[in-house]
VOVO-723188 format. One record per residue (C-alpha): residue in three letters; x, y, z. Coordinates in Angstrom, 3 decimals. Layout:
N
("ala", (X, Y, Z));
...
This chain:
149
("met", (-5.804, -21.937, 13.135));
("pro", (-8.378, -24.274, 11.687));
("asp", (-6.977, -23.622, 8.190));
("phe", (-3.901, -25.717, 8.956));
("arg", (-5.087, -28.390, 11.345));
("thr", (-4.271, -31.778, 9.977));
("val", (-6.348, -34.878, 10.641));
("arg", (-4.122, -35.696, 13.615));
("gly", (-4.137, -32.100, 14.814));
("val", (-1.467, -30.104, 16.538));
("asp", (1.210, -31.990, 18.517));
("ala", (2.011, -29.220, 21.019));
("ser", (0.837, -25.681, 21.845));
("phe", (2.378, -23.050, 24.104));
("asp", (3.593, -19.470, 24.092));
("leu", (7.222, -18.510, 23.481));
("arg", (6.990, -16.332, 26.591));
("asp", (6.486, -19.521, 28.629));
("phe", (10.259, -20.032, 28.409));
("ala", (10.616, -17.191, 30.947));
("asp", (9.044, -19.474, 33.563));
("lys", (11.775, -21.644, 35.067));
("asp", (9.159, -24.336, 35.831));
("phe", (7.885, -24.475, 32.252));
("asp", (7.850, -28.079, 31.040));
("cys", (8.186, -27.605, 27.295));
("pro", (6.206, -30.181, 25.294));
("val", (8.921, -30.420, 22.584));
("thr", (12.506, -31.657, 22.698));
("asn", (15.603, -31.364, 20.537));
("arg", (14.835, -34.852, 19.231));
("asp", (11.574, -33.534, 17.769));
("val", (11.613, -32.596, 14.093));
("gly", (8.826, -30.612, 12.502));
("ile", (7.290, -27.252, 11.818));
("tyr", (5.787, -24.570, 14.005));
("ile", (3.307, -21.793, 13.449));
("ile", (3.580, -18.623, 15.527));
("ser", (0.409, -16.548, 15.861));
("ala", (-0.731, -13.344, 17.519));
("thr", (-2.475, -13.846, 20.857));
("asp", (-4.059, -10.430, 21.309));
("gly", (-6.760, -10.830, 18.652));
("thr", (-4.713, -9.177, 15.919));
("lys", (-5.318, -10.496, 12.421));
("tyr", (-2.999, -9.372, 9.654));
("thr", (-4.536, -8.400, 6.315));
("tyr", (-2.940, -10.261, 3.440));
("ala", (-2.730, -9.518, -0.286));
("asn", (-6.216, -10.769, -1.184));
("gly", (-7.863, -8.989, 1.767));
("lys", (-8.238, -12.108, 3.917));
("lys", (-7.045, -11.948, 7.525));
("ser", (-5.077, -14.341, 9.701));
("pro", (-3.370, -14.182, 13.125));
("ile", (-0.390, -16.149, 11.747));
("ile", (2.939, -14.321, 12.053));
("tyr", (5.421, -16.991, 10.992));
("ile", (5.724, -20.566, 9.763));
("gly", (9.097, -22.208, 10.407));
("lys", (10.807, -25.572, 10.547));
("ser", (13.527, -27.226, 12.555));
("asp", (15.288, -30.527, 12.940));
("lys", (15.815, -29.585, 16.625));
("leu", (12.585, -27.898, 17.645));
("leu", (13.416, -27.064, 21.268));
("arg", (16.713, -25.396, 20.354));
("arg", (15.094, -23.380, 17.570));
("leu", (12.134, -22.200, 19.620));
("arg", (13.814, -21.626, 23.003));
("asp", (17.383, -20.645, 22.164));
("glu", (16.952, -18.853, 18.861));
("his", (13.439, -17.408, 18.736));
("tyr", (12.991, -16.712, 22.446));
("thr", (16.398, -16.155, 24.056));
("lys", (18.327, -14.581, 21.180));
("his", (15.537, -12.379, 19.871));
("leu", (12.162, -12.027, 21.586));
("lys", (13.603, -11.833, 25.119));
("leu", (15.854, -8.933, 24.080));
("leu", (12.768, -6.974, 23.018));
("leu", (10.740, -8.041, 26.057));
("asp", (13.546, -6.780, 28.320));
("asn", (13.956, -3.571, 26.289));
("pro", (11.377, -2.754, 23.564));
("asp", (13.846, -0.201, 22.135));
("tyr", (16.651, -2.755, 21.875));
("gly", (19.030, -1.894, 19.043));
("ile", (17.520, 1.477, 18.160));
("asp", (20.531, 3.515, 19.332));
("asp", (22.974, 1.168, 17.568));
("asn", (20.864, 0.810, 14.394));
("ile", (20.425, -2.919, 15.040));
("gln", (17.300, -3.952, 13.180));
("met", (15.457, -6.932, 14.616));
("ser", (13.448, -9.055, 12.203));
("ser", (9.863, -7.893, 11.910));
("arg", (8.641, -11.293, 13.173));
("tyr", (10.011, -10.471, 16.641));
("gln", (8.398, -7.041, 16.626));
("tyr", (5.048, -8.680, 15.822));
("met", (5.623, -11.256, 18.597));
("leu", (6.464, -8.497, 21.070));
("tyr", (3.417, -6.370, 20.334));
("asn", (0.851, -9.008, 19.316));
("gly", (1.870, -12.203, 21.126));
("ser", (3.704, -15.410, 20.325));
("his", (1.486, -18.503, 20.485));
("val", (3.177, -21.601, 19.023));
("asp", (1.511, -24.643, 17.450));
("val", (3.902, -27.513, 16.660));
("phe", (3.380, -30.214, 14.049));
("lys", (5.937, -33.017, 14.297));
("cys", (7.166, -34.954, 11.287));
("arg", (5.825, -38.467, 10.924));
("gly", (7.769, -41.451, 9.639));
("ser", (10.343, -40.441, 7.034));
("gln", (8.836, -36.981, 6.492));
("glu", (11.365, -34.124, 6.498));
("ser", (10.795, -30.761, 8.156));
("lys", (11.608, -28.823, 4.971));
("thr", (8.945, -30.774, 3.077));
("leu", (6.340, -30.247, 5.800));
("glu", (7.199, -26.530, 5.973));
("ser", (6.797, -26.265, 2.213));
("ile", (3.351, -27.859, 2.403));
("phe", (2.187, -25.457, 5.120));
("leu", (3.649, -22.355, 3.436));
("asn", (2.108, -23.336, 0.116));
("gln", (-1.281, -23.887, 1.779));
("phe", (-0.978, -20.460, 3.395));
("tyr", (-0.034, -18.861, 0.086));
("gln", (-2.938, -20.529, -1.712));
("lys", (-5.392, -19.111, 0.819));
("tyr", (-3.902, -15.636, 1.387));
("arg", (-1.866, -15.038, -1.806));
("ser", (1.191, -14.080, 0.221));
("phe", (3.425, -15.496, 2.936));
("pro", (2.986, -14.784, 6.661));
("val", (4.127, -11.310, 7.739));
("gly", (7.201, -12.711, 9.508));
("asn", (8.397, -15.008, 6.732));
("ala", (11.061, -13.496, 4.515));
("ala", (11.630, -16.395, 2.132));
("arg", (9.711, -18.787, -0.051));
("ser", (9.301, -22.359, 1.020));
("phe", (11.565, -25.156, -0.129));
("asp", (10.101, -26.900, -3.156));
("glu", (11.070, -30.413, -4.109));
């Protein structure tokens, strides 16, 4: 995603599905604070409001990156759909669209860690605002506006 690469670049890259591998040595920890961008890996590019296309599914933040990515995004949501693509249909349980996109189009993660006294909510706001400025809408998996100071 060259649109969002900072001067220092991405701090870590992997796929959420890597958590299925017991030997996966995740490049982030719970001590890491920052934002992450989840993108399609199958070549899919989503068409946004102004007609421009991007593979970005979701931009999120966390003050405990490993917990957010592994426990919440992967284990609690994506893994359920990977194990059973029809999960919740019979019980009318509706999974967030971001997990449907990750299931069908992939789940590559780029992590940008906070520097110095920077807060994750501020960094997320910057990235979401940059995305909005370019595409005139938020990523397909984001349901809310960014935090604004």
